[in-house]
C-alpha positions as CSV (number, residue, x, y, z in Angstrom):
1,M,-39.9,126.3,176.2
2,S,-37.7,127.9,173.6
3,S,-39.1,131.3,174.5
4,N,-38.2,130.8,178.1
5,N,-34.7,129.8,177.3
6,S,-34.2,132.9,175.0
7,Q,-35.5,135.1,177.8
8,K,-33.2,133.5,180.3
9,E,-30.2,133.9,178.0
10,L,-31.2,137.5,177.5
11,L,-31.4,138.2,181.2
12,T,-28.1,136.4,181.7
13,L,-26.5,138.6,179.0
14,I,-28.0,141.7,180.5
15,H,-26.7,140.7,183.9
16,D,-23.2,140.0,182.5
17,V,-23.2,143.3,180.7
18,S,-24.3,145.1,183.9
19,S,-21.6,143.3,185.9
20,E,-18.9,144.1,183.3
21,K,-20.1,147.8,183.3
22,S,-19.9,147.9,187.1
23,Q,-16.4,146.4,187.0
24,G,-15.3,148.8,184.3
25,E,-16.6,151.7,186.4
26,R,-14.7,150.5,189.4
27,R,-11.6,150.1,187.3
28,V,-12.1,153.7,186.0
29,V,-12.4,155.0,189.6
30,N,-9.3,153.1,190.6
31,L,-7.4,154.4,187.6
32,K,-8.5,158.0,188.4
33,R,-7.4,157.6,192.0
34,Q,-4.0,156.2,190.8
35,I,-3.6,159.1,188.4
36,E,-4.3,161.6,191.2
37,E,-1.8,159.9,193.4
38,L,0.8,159.9,190.6
39,E,0.1,163.5,189.9
40,S,0.6,164.4,193.6
41,E,3.8,162.4,193.7
42,L,5.0,164.1,190.5
43,E,4.3,167.5,192.0
44,S,6.3,166.5,195.1
45,V,9.2,165.2,193.0
46,N,9.1,168.4,190.9
47,A,9.3,170.5,194.1
48,E,12.2,168.4,195.4
49,L,13.9,168.8,192.0
50,E,13.5,172.6,192.2
51,D,14.9,172.6,195.7
52,A,17.8,170.5,194.5
53,K,18.5,172.9,191.6
54,S,18.3,175.9,194.0
55,L,20.7,174.2,196.4
56,K,23.1,173.3,193.6
57,E,23.1,177.0,192.4
58,S,23.7,178.2,196.0
59,T,26.4,175.7,196.6
60,E,28.1,176.6,193.3
61,Q,28.1,180.3,194.2
62,E,29.5,179.6,197.7
63,L,32.2,177.3,196.1
64,K,33.2,180.2,193.7
65,G,33.5,182.5,196.7
66,Y,35.6,179.9,198.6
67,E,37.8,179.5,195.5
68,V,38.4,183.2,195.4
69,E,39.3,183.2,199.1
70,L,41.6,180.3,198.7
71,A,43.3,182.0,195.8
72,M,43.8,185.1,198.0
73,N,45.1,182.9,200.7
74,D,47.6,181.3,198.3
75,S,48.7,184.8,197.3
76,S,49.0,185.7,201.0
77,I,51.1,182.6,201.7
78,L,53.4,183.5,198.8
79,T,53.7,187.1,200.1
80,L,54.6,185.7,203.6
81,E,57.2,183.3,202.2
82,G,58.8,186.2,200.3
83,R,58.9,188.5,203.3
84,I,60.2,185.7,205.5
85,A,63.0,185.1,203.0
86,L,63.7,188.8,202.9
87,L,63.8,189.1,206.7
88,Q,66.0,186.1,207.0
89,G,68.4,187.7,204.6
90,E,68.3,190.9,206.7
91,V,68.9,188.9,209.9
92,S,71.9,187.2,208.3
93,T,73.3,190.5,207.2
94,I,72.7,192.2,210.5
95,G,74.1,189.1,212.3
96,S,77.3,189.5,210.3
97,D,77.5,193.2,211.1
98,L,76.8,192.4,214.7
99,E,79.6,189.9,214.8
100,A,81.9,192.5,213.3
101,L,80.8,195.0,215.9
102,K,81.5,192.5,218.7
103,N,85.0,192.0,217.3
104,E,85.4,195.8,217.0
105,E,84.1,196.3,220.5
106,G,86.6,193.7,221.8
107,A,89.4,195.5,220.0
108,L,88.3,198.9,221.4
109,R,88.1,197.4,224.9
110,D,91.6,196.0,224.6
111,D,92.9,199.2,223.2
112,F,91.2,201.2,226.0
113,I,92.7,198.9,228.7
114,G,96.1,199.3,227.1
115,K,95.8,203.1,227.0
116,M,94.8,203.0,230.7
117,F,97.9,201.0,231.5
118,D,100.0,203.5,229.5
119,L,98.3,206.3,231.4
120,N,99.1,204.8,234.7
121,A,102.7,204.3,233.7
122,L,103.0,207.9,232.6
123,I,101.4,209.1,235.8
124,R,103.9,207.0,237.8
125,K,106.8,208.4,235.7
126,F,105.5,211.9,236.1
127,L,105.2,211.6,239.9
128,Q,108.7,210.1,240.1
129,S,110.1,213.0,238.0
130,V,108.4,215.5,240.3
131,D,109.8,213.8,243.3
132,S,113.3,213.6,241.8
133,A,113.2,217.2,240.7
134,S,112.1,218.4,244.1
135,Y,114.8,216.3,245.8
136,E,117.5,217.8,243.5
137,V,116.3,221.3,244.1
138,F,116.4,221.0,247.8
139,S,119.8,219.2,247.6
140,S,121.2,222.0,245.5
141,K,120.0,224.6,248.0
142,A,121.5,222.7,250.8
143,V,125.0,222.6,249.3
144,S,124.8,226.3,248.1
145,E,125.7,225.6,244.5
146,N,126.0,228.3,241.8
147,V,122.8,230.3,241.7
148,H,122.8,230.4,237.9
149,T,123.1,226.6,237.6
150,E,120.4,226.1,240.2
151,N,118.0,228.5,238.4
152,A,118.7,226.8,235.0
153,H,118.1,223.3,236.5
154,T,114.9,224.5,238.2
155,K,113.7,226.0,234.9
156,Q,114.4,222.7,233.1
157,V,112.5,220.8,235.7
158,E,109.6,223.2,235.4
159,E,109.5,222.8,231.6
160,G,109.7,219.1,231.9
161,K,106.9,219.2,234.4
162,E,104.8,221.3,232.0
163,D,105.5,218.9,229.2
164,L,104.4,216.0,231.3
165,E,101.3,217.8,232.4
166,H,100.4,218.7,228.8
167,E,101.0,215.1,227.8
168,L,99.0,213.8,230.7
169,A,96.1,216.2,229.8
170,Q,96.2,215.0,226.2
171,I,96.2,211.4,227.3
172,I,93.2,212.1,229.6
173,S,91.4,213.9,226.8
174,D,92.1,211.0,224.4
175,T,91.0,208.5,227.0
176,K,87.7,210.3,227.5
177,K,87.1,210.5,223.8
178,M,87.8,206.7,223.5
179,E,85.5,206.1,226.4
180,R,82.7,208.1,224.6
181,D,83.4,206.2,221.4
182,F,83.3,203.0,223.3
183,L,79.9,203.8,224.8
184,L,78.5,204.9,221.5
185,E,79.6,201.6,219.9
186,Q,78.1,199.7,222.8
187,N,74.8,201.5,222.4
188,F,74.8,200.9,218.7
189,H,75.6,197.2,219.4
190,K,72.5,197.1,221.7
191,Q,70.3,198.7,219.1
192,E,71.5,196.2,216.5
193,Q,70.8,193.3,218.9
194,N,67.3,194.6,219.6
195,E,66.7,194.9,215.9
196,V,67.8,191.4,215.3
197,D,65.6,190.2,218.2
198,G,62.7,192.1,216.7
199,L,63.2,190.6,213.2
200,K,63.4,187.1,214.7
201,H,60.1,187.7,216.5
202,R,58.5,188.9,213.3
203,I,59.8,185.9,211.4
204,S,58.4,183.6,214.1
205,L,55.0,185.3,213.9
206,M,55.0,185.1,210.1
207,E,55.9,181.5,210.1
208,A,53.1,180.7,212.6
209,V,50.6,182.7,210.5
210,M,51.8,180.9,207.3
211,E,51.5,177.5,208.9
212,G,48.1,178.2,210.2
213,S,47.0,179.5,206.8
214,K,48.3,176.3,205.1
215,E,46.5,174.1,207.6
216,L,43.2,176.0,207.2
217,Q,43.6,175.9,203.5
218,A,44.1,172.1,203.6
219,V,41.0,171.8,205.8
220,A,39.1,174.0,203.4
221,I,40.0,171.8,200.4
222,Y,39.2,168.6,202.4
223,P,36.6,169.6,205.0
224,H,35.6,166.0,205.8
225,Y,38.9,165.6,207.6
226,S,38.0,168.2,210.2
227,F,35.7,168.3,213.2
228,L,34.7,172.0,212.4
229,P,32.2,173.0,209.7
230,Y,33.7,174.3,206.5
231,N,32.2,177.8,207.0
232,N,33.8,178.0,210.5
233,H,37.2,177.2,208.9
234,M,36.8,180.0,206.4
235,R,35.9,182.4,209.1
236,V,39.0,181.4,211.0
237,L,41.1,181.7,207.9
238,C,39.8,185.3,207.4
239,Y,40.6,186.1,211.0
240,V,44.2,184.8,210.5
241,Q,44.6,186.9,207.4
242,S,43.2,190.0,209.2
243,F,45.6,189.4,212.1
244,A,48.5,189.2,209.7
245,W,47.5,192.4,208.0
246,K,47.1,194.2,211.3
247,E,50.5,193.1,212.5
248,G,52.0,194.3,209.2
249,L,53.2,190.8,208.3
250,I,51.4,190.9,204.9
251,W,49.9,193.6,202.8
252,A,46.2,193.8,202.1
253,H,45.2,193.1,198.5
């Protein structure tokens, strides 16, 4: 009886050991599978980490490039502001000169009109003198006065006529000169006005380019406020700078 019990206990023990061994083997298999899964996940995480590092480096390089472009844009804006201030000073100076020219033009016009009135008065006086002299000559001949007196008076009239003709010719010459000077002043006035208009147009263009550059720079600094991608804004900014250089509004660096 005792022998049977010992044999049974031994079989039970062997069965338990075999069962534990089988469970241990299953646990080892499960652990190996978990290790393989973790190793695969680790490889995937390492690959993602490498991609993230590469993206970070690329982003840092792009950011450095954008910082350089923004610094150049700041310099361009300062250049534009300086040129605008300079042109505004020139416009102010030319405007003052233009106003002085307008006043001078008005004075020349008034003087020209006055000279024309004086010329008309002299012409009327000259014609009256000629008519009077002719009448006196014919009257003297009619009454048969002294020949010597008649010749002297006629000579005096002729001399007066020559003096008047000389004075008239001088006035006409002075008038033509004044007219030429007036036309020259008028042309110069037009040139000055065109120059002022051109400067105002350039200032308007420069202000528009500067405002556009400032807005694009703000968008470049805060790209999430815009509906366009950041790269597109930088391309637009480069286009604006290229346009400004082509128009001579700013100088290339």
